[in-house]
C-alpha positions as CSV (number, residue, x, y, z in Angstrom):
1,X,74.4,102.6,115.3
2,X,77.2,99.5,115.1
3,X,80.3,100.5,113.0
4,X,82.7,98.0,111.0
5,X,86.0,98.0,113.0
6,X,88.3,100.5,111.8
7,X,91.4,99.9,110.7
8,X,94.8,100.9,112.7
9,X,97.2,103.2,110.9
10,X,99.9,100.9,111.2
11,X,100.3,96.6,110.9
12,X,103.1,94.1,111.0
13,X,104.0,92.9,107.2
14,X,104.0,89.2,108.3
15,X,106.5,88.2,110.9
16,X,109.3,89.9,108.7
17,X,109.7,92.4,111.6
18,X,108.7,95.1,109.3
19,X,105.7,97.5,110.1
20,X,103.9,99.3,107.1
21,X,101.2,102.0,107.0
22,X,97.6,100.9,106.4
23,X,97.3,103.5,103.2
24,X,100.5,103.2,100.6
25,X,101.7,105.4,98.3
26,X,102.1,104.2,94.6
27,X,104.7,106.0,92.1
28,X,103.2,104.7,89.0
29,X,103.1,108.4,88.0
30,X,106.3,109.3,89.8
31,X,108.5,111.1,86.9
32,X,110.2,113.8,85.4
33,X,113.6,115.3,86.3
34,X,113.2,117.7,88.9
35,X,114.7,115.8,92.2
36,X,113.4,118.6,94.3
37,X,109.9,118.2,93.7
38,X,110.4,114.8,93.8
39,X,111.6,114.9,97.3
40,X,108.5,117.0,98.1
41,X,106.3,114.5,97.3
42,X,107.9,111.8,99.0
43,X,108.3,114.3,102.2
44,X,104.7,115.0,102.1
45,X,103.9,111.2,102.0
46,X,105.7,111.2,104.8
47,X,103.9,113.8,106.7
48,X,100.4,112.1,105.9
49,X,101.8,108.9,107.8
50,X,102.6,106.9,104.9
51,X,105.5,104.8,105.5
52,X,104.7,102.1,102.6
53,X,106.2,103.3,99.2
54,X,105.4,101.1,96.4
55,X,107.1,101.4,92.9
56,X,108.2,98.7,90.3
57,X,110.7,98.5,87.3
58,X,108.1,99.1,84.8
59,X,107.2,102.4,85.9
60,X,108.3,104.4,83.2
61,X,107.0,103.9,79.9
62,X,103.5,104.7,80.6
63,X,105.0,108.2,81.4
64,X,106.8,108.3,77.7
65,X,109.8,107.6,80.0
66,X,112.8,104.7,80.2
67,X,112.0,101.1,81.6
68,X,113.1,102.3,85.3
69,X,112.6,105.7,85.3
70,X,110.7,106.0,88.4
71,X,112.8,103.9,90.6
72,X,115.7,106.1,89.1
73,X,114.2,109.0,90.4
74,X,113.8,107.5,93.7
75,X,117.4,107.0,93.8
76,X,118.2,110.5,92.9
77,X,116.1,111.4,95.7
78,X,118.0,108.9,98.2
79,X,121.2,110.3,96.8
80,X,120.4,113.8,98.5
81,X,118.6,112.6,101.1
82,X,119.9,109.0,102.2
83,X,118.1,109.4,105.7
84,X,114.7,109.0,103.8
85,X,115.5,105.1,102.7
86,X,115.9,104.3,106.5
87,X,112.2,105.7,107.1
88,X,110.6,103.9,104.6
89,X,109.2,100.2,103.7
90,X,110.5,99.9,100.0
91,X,108.3,97.6,97.8
92,X,109.1,97.1,94.5
93,X,107.8,94.7,91.7
94,X,109.4,93.2,88.5
95,X,108.8,90.1,86.0
96,X,108.0,92.5,83.3
97,X,109.9,92.8,80.2
98,X,108.8,95.0,77.8
99,X,107.8,93.2,74.5
100,X,107.5,89.7,75.9
101,X,105.9,90.3,78.2
102,X,106.4,87.9,81.1
103,X,109.8,86.7,82.5
104,X,110.2,85.5,85.8
105,X,113.0,83.0,84.7
106,X,115.9,82.6,87.7
107,X,118.2,84.8,85.3
108,X,115.7,87.3,84.6
109,X,114.8,88.1,88.1
110,X,118.5,87.7,89.4
111,X,118.9,90.2,86.7
112,X,115.9,92.5,87.2
113,X,116.4,92.7,91.2
114,X,120.0,93.9,90.6
115,X,119.5,96.5,88.0
116,X,116.5,97.9,90.5
117,X,118.8,98.3,93.7
118,X,121.5,99.6,91.1
119,X,118.5,102.3,89.8
120,X,117.4,102.7,93.7
121,X,120.9,103.4,94.9
122,X,120.4,100.9,97.7
123,X,121.3,97.7,99.1
124,X,118.0,95.9,100.1
125,X,114.4,95.7,98.5
126,X,112.2,95.9,101.5
127,X,109.1,93.7,100.2
128,X,109.7,92.4,96.5
129,X,106.8,91.4,94.4
130,X,106.5,89.5,91.2
131,X,104.8,91.7,89.1
132,X,102.3,89.5,87.2
133,X,102.7,85.3,87.1
134,X,104.8,84.4,84.0
135,X,103.1,81.1,82.6
136,X,106.5,79.9,81.1
137,X,108.5,79.6,84.3
138,X,107.8,76.7,86.8
139,X,107.3,78.3,90.4
140,X,109.7,76.1,91.5
141,X,112.3,78.6,89.9
142,X,110.7,81.7,90.5
143,X,111.0,80.5,94.0
144,X,114.8,79.5,94.1
145,X,115.6,83.0,92.4
146,X,113.3,84.7,94.9
147,X,115.0,83.1,98.0
148,X,118.7,83.4,96.3
149,X,117.9,87.2,96.4
150,X,116.5,87.0,99.8
151,X,119.3,84.9,101.4
152,X,121.9,87.4,99.8
153,X,120.4,90.2,101.7
154,X,118.7,91.8,98.6
155,X,115.0,91.5,99.4
156,X,113.5,91.3,102.7
157,X,110.1,90.0,102.1
158,X,108.3,88.3,99.1
159,X,105.2,89.1,98.1
160,X,103.1,88.8,94.5
161,X,100.9,91.0,92.3
162,X,98.2,90.1,90.1
163,X,98.3,86.6,90.8
164,X,95.6,84.3,91.5
165,X,95.2,82.5,95.0
166,X,96.1,78.9,93.2
167,X,99.1,80.6,91.5
168,X,100.3,82.1,94.7
169,X,99.5,78.7,96.8
170,X,101.8,76.9,94.0
171,X,104.7,79.7,94.6
172,X,104.4,79.3,98.5
173,X,104.6,75.5,98.3
174,X,108.5,76.2,97.0
175,X,109.6,79.0,99.3
176,X,111.1,78.1,102.6
177,X,109.4,81.5,103.9
178,X,106.0,82.7,103.8
179,X,104.7,85.2,100.9
180,X,103.8,88.1,102.7
181,X,101.6,90.3,100.4
182,X,99.1,90.5,97.5
183,X,98.5,93.2,95.2
184,X,95.1,92.8,93.5
185,X,93.4,95.7,91.7
186,X,90.5,96.2,94.1
187,X,88.0,99.5,94.5
188,X,84.2,99.9,95.1
189,X,84.2,99.3,91.4
190,X,86.5,96.5,91.0
191,X,85.3,93.7,93.8
192,X,86.9,90.5,91.7
193,X,89.2,89.7,95.3
194,X,86.0,89.4,97.3
195,X,84.7,86.7,95.4
196,X,88.0,84.9,93.8
197,X,89.4,83.3,96.9
198,X,92.1,86.0,97.1
199,X,91.1,88.0,100.2
200,X,90.0,84.5,102.1
201,X,93.5,83.4,101.1
202,X,95.3,86.4,102.4
203,X,93.2,86.2,105.7
204,X,93.8,82.5,106.1
205,X,97.6,83.1,105.8
206,X,98.1,86.6,106.9
207,X,99.2,88.3,104.2
208,X,98.5,91.9,103.5
209,X,96.7,93.0,100.5
210,X,98.0,96.3,98.7
211,X,95.0,97.2,96.7
212,X,96.2,99.1,93.2
213,X,93.8,101.4,91.5
214,X,91.8,102.2,94.8
215,X,89.6,104.9,92.7
216,X,88.9,102.6,89.9
217,X,91.3,103.9,87.3
218,X,89.9,107.5,87.7
219,X,86.2,106.1,87.2
220,X,84.9,106.7,90.8
221,X,86.5,110.4,90.4
222,X,84.9,111.4,87.2
223,X,82.1,108.5,87.0
224,X,80.3,108.3,83.7
225,X,78.5,105.0,83.4
226,X,75.5,104.4,85.4
227,X,77.5,102.1,87.9
228,X,80.2,104.2,88.8
229,X,77.6,107.1,89.5
230,X,75.5,104.8,92.0
231,X,78.6,103.9,93.8
232,X,80.0,107.5,93.6
233,X,76.5,108.7,95.4
234,X,76.8,106.5,97.9
235,X,80.2,107.3,98.8
236,X,79.5,110.9,98.4
237,X,76.8,110.5,101.0
238,X,79.7,109.2,103.7
239,X,81.8,112.0,102.4
240,X,79.3,114.6,103.4
241,X,78.7,112.9,106.6
242,X,82.2,112.7,107.8
243,X,83.4,115.9,106.2
244,X,86.5,114.3,103.8
245,X,86.0,114.2,100.1
246,X,85.2,111.2,97.9
247,X,87.9,109.7,97.1
248,X,88.6,109.3,101.2
249,X,85.5,107.6,101.6
250,X,86.8,105.3,98.7
251,X,89.8,104.2,100.9
252,X,88.1,104.1,103.7
253,X,85.4,101.4,102.1
254,X,88.2,99.6,101.1
255,X,90.1,99.1,104.4
256,X,86.6,98.3,106.3
257,X,86.9,94.8,104.7
258,X,88.5,92.4,107.8
259,X,91.3,91.5,105.1
260,X,92.5,94.9,105.9
261,X,93.0,95.7,102.1
262,X,96.0,98.7,101.7
263,X,95.0,101.4,99.2
264,X,97.7,102.2,97.1
265,X,97.1,106.0,96.7
266,X,98.9,107.1,93.4
267,X,98.3,111.1,93.3
268,X,101.2,112.9,92.2
269,X,100.1,116.1,93.9
270,X,101.5,117.0,97.7
271,X,98.3,119.1,98.7
272,X,96.4,115.7,97.6
273,X,98.9,113.7,99.7
274,X,98.2,116.0,102.5
275,X,94.5,114.5,103.0
276,X,95.6,111.0,102.6
277,X,95.0,110.3,106.2
278,X,91.2,111.8,105.9
279,X,90.5,108.0,104.5
280,X,90.9,107.2,108.5
281,X,87.9,109.5,109.2
282,X,84.6,107.4,107.8
283,X,83.2,104.6,109.6
284,X,80.9,102.1,107.8
285,X,77.7,100.4,109.0
286,X,77.3,96.8,107.6
287,X,74.8,98.0,105.4
288,X,75.9,100.8,104.2
289,X,79.3,98.9,102.8
290,X,77.0,96.3,101.4
291,X,75.0,98.8,99.6
292,X,78.1,100.1,97.9
293,X,79.4,96.7,97.1
294,X,75.4,95.9,95.8
295,X,75.7,99.0,93.7
296,X,78.8,98.2,91.9
297,X,77.7,94.5,91.2
298,X,74.1,96.3,89.8
299,X,72.2,93.5,91.7
300,X,71.3,92.8,95.1
301,X,72.8,89.9,97.0
302,X,70.7,86.6,97.5
C-alpha cells in the first residue's frame, strides 16, 4: 500500500530564518484572568511540540472580553516568564476595527502594531498578518505600512489572512519582501482553498498555509448534517486504524496535502493539547484522501 508523504514536524517560514512547527496553537479562545492557568496552556503547547502560536488583536470580544484581551493575557504570561517568548514564533493579526469593520490604512496599521506590541509586552512580532482585506485601502498603502514596521524591527515577516490569491498578489506587488503565509479557513468540510487557487499560489511562492478552523467550526466534533456525518465516518475509520481520535485524523488529512497546510488547533484544554502530536500518526493513501474530499463535496470528482 502506497501512502502520501508524511509531513515534517517543522518547516522553514520562507526565507525569514524562522522555523515553525507544522501544527500551530491558536488563541481565539485564550481568555480569563488566571495567569497561572494561561501559562499552563502555553507550556502544554510547548510540550506537544508546538512552536507557532497564533493570536490577533481582535481576540477578546467573542469571549465577552475587551478588544486585545488575548494578546494582553499572553503579555501577562510573558511578564511572569519572559523566557517563553524566545521559545516561540509569535504570530498576530490586525486590520479589524470594531464596528468599522476593516481598516488597513497606514495610520491605523501603525497604531495597531504598536498597540499589539504594548499588550504583548515584547518588542517584535515574528509574523504579522493582515486579518481581513480592507477594500478601501490601496494595497500600496498597506504594503508601505507593513514594510515600515518591518524596517523598524517591529515585525519580522508578513502574512495575510482570509485573502484571495488575487488580493495577495496585489499586495505582494508593492512589497520589497515576500509574503510568507496565507491563513484561510480549511478543513475536511471547508475545502475552498483547494479550488480557488490559494493552495496553488502558496506552493508556487513557497508560502506557508495556516489553516484556521481545522475541525470545521466544531461540525466534525459533533456532526449534525449528512455531509459532516459522511466525512466523520471516514475520519473515524482512519482514526481507529491508527489509534488516534477523530480530531487527529482530521488534522492529518489537512497536512497530507502537498501545500503542507498547518492546522491551527484552538483547544484550550491542556489534556487535549497534549494529544496534538497524534496528528502525525495517520498516513493516507491517495484513494482514502480523495474519498474524504468527495464525501465533503457530496459528489464524485469527474
